[in-house]
N, C-alpha and C positions, 0 to 999 in steps of 0.2 A: 504494500500500500504506500502510495506516495504522500509527501507532505501536503500536496494540493488536495488529495482525497481527504486527508484528515481535517484540513481547514474547511472543506465543503461540508463534511459531516458536522463540524462544530457549528457552522452557520445554520444548517438545517435542524439541528437540535436546539431549538430556541432556548436561550438563556444558559446554555452550557458552554463552559470555556473549553479550550482545546485540551487541557489536561483532564477535564472531566470526561470528554469523549475518549481519550486515551485510556482512562480507567475502566470504561464500560464497554468499549468495542475492541475487537482483536485488531490492533494496528501493527503489531510486531510479530515476528516469527517466534513461536513458542520456544522458550529456553534460551533465546538470544540475549545479548547484553541489554538491549533496549527493553525487552520483556521483563527481565529481572529488575532493571532500574525502575520501571513503572510500578511493578509489584511492591518494591521496597519503599517507594515514595508515596504509596497510597494513603497511609495514615497521616503523613505530613500534609498531603493535599487536602484531605478532609478537614483537618484542623484549621488549615488556612482558609478554606471555604467557609467554615463555621465562624471564624474570626471576622471574615469579610462581612458576613450577614449581621453580626453583632454591631460592627462599626456602622453599617448602613442604617440600622435601627436607631443607634445613638444619634446619628446625624439628623435623622428624621425628627427625633424628639427635640433636639437642640433648635432646629429651624422653626418649630411650632411656637 
């Protein structure tokens, strides 16, 4: 799968970032370095996404 394909999937998956698409779709050859890197980074990615949502909510409260 090419980088362009991954970007297209991200655009089509409304509201999902590229890394989220990489976490939910098979974008790398199983067992490859990229596949292992994506699996290892999964918990960090979810933590970052949760933190981003918290920050967005805080900004919404501050703007009110």
